Structure formats: structure tokens, C-alpha cells
N, C-alpha and C positions, 0 to 999 in steps of 0.2 A: 774447612783446613783440617780443623781437629775431629770430627767425624770420622774423615779419611784414616787417621792417624788411630781414633781406635779401633777401627776395623781393623789397618795392620796388625794392629799389638794380640786382636784377640786369635785374628789368622795364625801370625806366631806362636801363639801358644799353645792355638789347637792341633797344630801340626807337632810344635814337640813333644804333647802331650798323646798325640798320637804314634808319634816313633817309641814314646816310650813303652804304649802298652803294648807296640806290637815285639817290643823284644824283649818284654817279661810273660808273653803266648809263646814265642819262640824260646824261650828257658824253659818254657814250661815244658813244651813238646817233645824240646830234647828230653830232659829230664824221664818224662813217662815213654818213650821209644825205647831209652837205657833201659830203662826199667824191664818194659816185655820184654828186651832181647836177653838181659840177664836170666829170668825167667827156661 
């Protein structure tokens, strides 16, 4: 039972981290696009 909970928690943390990383990536991409357009 504990093993399953650990796996679940790991998956949850992983998905949250992946989401945050993706958000940062999109933010950076938007910044770059604006920078290129301004040029």
C-alpha cells in the first residue's frame, strides 16, 4: 500500500514539475518572439 502511495506522489510531483517547466518554456518562447518581432 505504501509503495503505491509513493508511486502516486512521485507521479503527481513529476507532472507538476513538468507543467511548471512547460510554462517557463512557453514564457521564454513568447519573450523571444516579441524580441524578434520588435527587431
